[in-house]
C-alpha positions as CSV (number, residue, x, y, z in Angstrom):
1,M,-34.9,-0.4,-12.9
2,G,-32.4,-1.5,-15.5
3,Q,-29.2,-3.3,-14.8
4,I,-26.2,-1.0,-14.3
5,L,-23.4,-2.1,-16.6
6,K,-19.9,-1.9,-15.1
7,P,-16.9,-1.0,-17.4
8,L,-14.7,-3.9,-18.4
9,Y,-11.3,-3.0,-17.1
10,T,-7.9,-4.2,-18.2
11,P,-5.5,-4.0,-15.2
12,R,-2.4,-1.9,-15.9
13,Y,-0.2,-4.1,-13.6
14,V,1.4,-6.8,-15.7
15,P,2.5,-9.8,-13.4
16,S,5.9,-11.3,-13.7
17,G,4.8,-14.6,-12.4
18,D,6.8,-14.3,-9.2
19,E,4.1,-12.6,-7.1
20,V,3.1,-14.2,-3.7
21,A,0.2,-12.8,-1.7
22,I,0.5,-12.6,2.1
23,I,-3.0,-12.5,3.5
24,E,-3.0,-11.6,7.2
25,T,-6.2,-12.4,9.1
26,D,-7.3,-12.4,12.6
27,K,-7.1,-16.2,12.5
28,G,-3.5,-16.2,11.2
29,T,-1.5,-15.7,8.0
30,M,-1.6,-17.4,4.6
31,R,0.8,-17.3,1.7
32,V,-0.7,-17.6,-1.7
33,E,1.2,-18.3,-4.9
34,L,-0.3,-16.2,-7.6
35,F,-0.7,-17.5,-11.2
36,G,0.5,-14.4,-12.9
37,K,1.5,-16.1,-16.1
38,E,-1.7,-18.2,-16.4
39,A,-4.2,-15.6,-15.3
40,P,-2.5,-12.2,-15.8
41,L,-5.7,-10.1,-15.8
42,T,-7.0,-11.6,-12.6
43,V,-3.6,-11.5,-10.8
44,G,-2.9,-8.0,-12.1
45,N,-6.3,-6.8,-10.7
46,F,-5.7,-8.5,-7.4
47,V,-2.2,-7.0,-7.1
48,E,-3.4,-3.5,-8.0
49,L,-6.2,-3.7,-5.3
50,A,-3.9,-5.2,-2.7
51,Q,-1.2,-2.6,-3.3
52,K,-3.8,0.2,-2.8
53,G,-5.0,-1.3,0.5
54,F,-8.4,-2.3,-0.9
55,Y,-8.6,-5.6,1.0
56,D,-7.4,-4.3,4.3
57,E,-10.0,-4.3,7.1
58,L,-12.6,-6.2,5.0
59,N,-14.4,-9.2,6.5
60,F,-15.1,-12.7,5.2
61,Y,-18.9,-12.8,4.7
62,G,-19.6,-16.3,3.3
63,R,-18.7,-19.9,4.2
64,R,-20.1,-23.3,3.3
65,D,-18.4,-26.1,5.1
66,G,-16.5,-28.3,2.7
67,D,-17.1,-25.8,-0.1
68,V,-15.8,-22.2,0.0
69,V,-14.9,-19.2,2.2
70,V,-15.7,-15.9,0.5
71,G,-14.3,-12.4,1.1
72,G,-13.3,-9.2,-0.7
73,C,-16.6,-7.3,-0.6
74,P,-16.2,-3.6,0.2
75,I,-19.6,-3.5,1.8
76,T,-18.1,-5.2,4.8
77,R,-15.5,-2.5,5.4
78,P,-17.4,-0.5,8.0
79,L,-18.9,-3.5,9.7
80,R,-17.9,-5.2,12.9
81,P,-17.8,-9.1,12.9
82,Q,-21.2,-9.4,14.6
83,Q,-22.7,-6.9,12.1
84,V,-21.4,-8.9,9.2
85,R,-23.1,-12.0,10.6
86,M,-26.3,-10.1,11.2
87,A,-26.2,-8.6,7.6
88,V,-25.7,-12.1,6.1
89,R,-28.8,-13.2,8.0
90,E,-30.6,-10.1,6.6
91,Q,-31.0,-8.6,10.0
92,L,-29.4,-5.2,9.0
93,R,-31.7,-3.4,6.6
94,G,-30.2,-2.2,3.4
95,I,-26.8,-3.9,4.0
96,H,-26.0,-6.9,1.7
97,P,-22.5,-8.3,1.9
98,G,-21.6,-9.9,-1.4
99,M,-23.2,-7.2,-3.6
100,G,-20.2,-4.9,-3.6
101,D,-17.5,-4.5,-6.3
102,A,-14.6,-2.2,-7.2
103,G,-16.6,-0.2,-9.6
104,Y,-15.6,-2.2,-12.7
105,V,-15.4,-5.8,-13.9
106,I,-12.6,-7.9,-15.6
107,A,-12.6,-10.6,-18.1
108,D,-12.8,-14.3,-17.2
109,E,-9.6,-16.4,-17.7
110,W,-10.5,-20.0,-17.0
111,V,-10.6,-21.0,-20.7
112,G,-7.2,-22.3,-21.7
113,N,-5.7,-21.8,-18.2
114,P,-3.7,-24.9,-17.4
115,R,-3.7,-24.2,-13.7
116,N,-7.5,-23.6,-13.4
117,H,-8.0,-26.4,-10.9
118,H,-10.1,-26.0,-7.8
119,G,-8.4,-28.2,-5.4
120,E,-8.1,-27.6,-1.6
121,G,-6.6,-24.2,-1.1
122,A,-7.3,-22.8,-4.6
123,V,-8.0,-19.1,-4.7
124,S,-10.5,-17.9,-7.3
125,L,-12.3,-14.8,-8.4
126,A,-16.0,-14.7,-7.5
127,H,-18.4,-13.3,-10.0
128,K,-22.1,-13.0,-10.8
129,K,-23.9,-15.3,-13.2
130,S,-23.0,-13.4,-16.4
131,A,-19.7,-13.7,-18.1
132,D,-16.9,-11.3,-17.3
133,S,-18.6,-10.1,-14.1
134,G,-15.8,-10.7,-11.6
135,S,-14.4,-7.6,-9.9
136,C,-12.7,-7.8,-6.4
137,Q,-14.3,-10.7,-4.5
138,F,-12.5,-14.0,-4.1
139,F,-13.0,-17.3,-2.5
140,F,-10.9,-20.2,-1.1
141,S,-11.8,-23.8,-2.0
142,L,-12.0,-25.8,1.2
143,A,-11.9,-29.1,-0.7
144,D,-11.6,-30.4,-4.3
145,H,-14.3,-28.9,-6.5
146,P,-13.6,-29.8,-10.2
147,E,-17.1,-28.6,-11.1
148,Y,-15.8,-25.1,-10.6
149,D,-13.0,-25.5,-13.2
150,D,-15.2,-24.2,-16.0
151,Q,-17.0,-21.6,-14.0
152,F,-14.5,-19.6,-12.1
153,T,-10.9,-18.3,-12.6
154,A,-8.4,-19.9,-10.2
155,F,-5.6,-17.3,-9.8
156,G,-3.7,-18.6,-6.9
157,Q,-3.0,-21.5,-4.5
158,V,-2.4,-21.4,-0.7
159,I,1.1,-22.7,-0.1
160,E,1.3,-22.0,3.6
161,G,-1.5,-21.6,6.1
162,L,-4.1,-24.2,5.0
163,E,-5.0,-24.6,8.6
164,V,-5.7,-20.9,8.8
165,M,-7.9,-21.1,5.8
166,H,-10.0,-23.9,7.4
167,R,-10.5,-21.8,10.5
168,L,-12.0,-18.8,8.7
169,R,-15.6,-18.1,9.5
170,I,-18.1,-15.4,8.6
171,G,-17.1,-12.1,10.2
172,D,-13.4,-12.9,10.4
173,L,-11.2,-9.9,9.5
174,I,-8.7,-9.5,6.6
175,E,-6.2,-7.4,8.5
176,R,-3.9,-6.8,5.5
177,V,-3.0,-8.2,2.1
178,R,0.5,-7.5,0.8
179,I,2.3,-8.8,-2.3
180,E,5.8,-10.2,-2.3
181,G,7.8,-10.0,-5.5
182,A,5.6,-7.2,-7.0
183,H,7.0,-4.3,-8.9
184,E,5.6,-0.8,-8.5
185,L,2.2,0.0,-9.8
186,P,1.9,2.1,-12.9
187,A,1.4,5.8,-11.9
188,D,-2.3,6.8,-11.9
189,Q,-1.3,9.7,-14.2
190,A,-0.5,7.1,-16.9
191,A,-4.3,6.3,-16.9
192,A,-5.3,9.9,-17.6
193,D,-5.8,9.2,-21.3
194,D,-7.5,5.9,-20.8
195,E,-11.1,6.6,-19.7
196,T,-11.8,3.0,-18.4
197,A,-8.6,3.0,-16.4
198,R,-9.3,6.4,-15.1
199,K,-12.8,5.5,-14.0
200,A,-11.6,2.3,-12.4
201,T,-9.0,4.2,-10.4
202,E,-11.5,6.8,-9.3
203,A,-14.0,4.1,-8.2
204,V,-11.4,2.4,-6.1
205,D,-10.2,5.7,-4.6
206,E,-13.8,6.6,-3.8
207,L,-14.4,3.3,-2.0
208,L,-11.2,3.6,0.0
209,S,-12.1,7.2,1.1
210,R,-15.4,6.1,2.7
211,K,-15.6,6.3,6.4
212,P,-17.4,3.8,8.6
213,V,-21.1,4.7,8.9
214,I,-22.1,2.1,11.5
């Protein structure tokens, strides 16, 4: 079976540089400064998804001590914490956290990004091995990892709640993500003449309409 190519999407939300993400989890709340001026596509994408409720009720599905905590995969939406842990151990047939996306990909932005530093508390876009393959998944750096600076786009920094970040484990819940300082999203109707934007909107809407199946 050939690889399915996802459309390369340019987010319609243009950051002002003042956006701050409030990530509420069952372990506590974190405030993340978003690098809207330095990584406008990545931040614009994150804001669009957050404003639509995409991240709400997802679970963190990956953790390596001293390395990263990973979340944002829509496959985890219908799963309870124990089921996420079972799926990560490949004990739930056909369910593979980490394989989901928003139905599109966005361009990498680490080249020329002066804030693309993966220190403790950095928030970065996860992606597959190929270029421009990030979509919706993100990770927190639990320590300094300069080796990631030319591999992943850092688009934010935890400014409050580092202790919460360090408490996160596989199965923990993202209760809600909201954005302070964000302006309104462009109306979906504005994307009607842009086929890639229309398909991206439809893909996200379809994911959000899915009901739990487990």
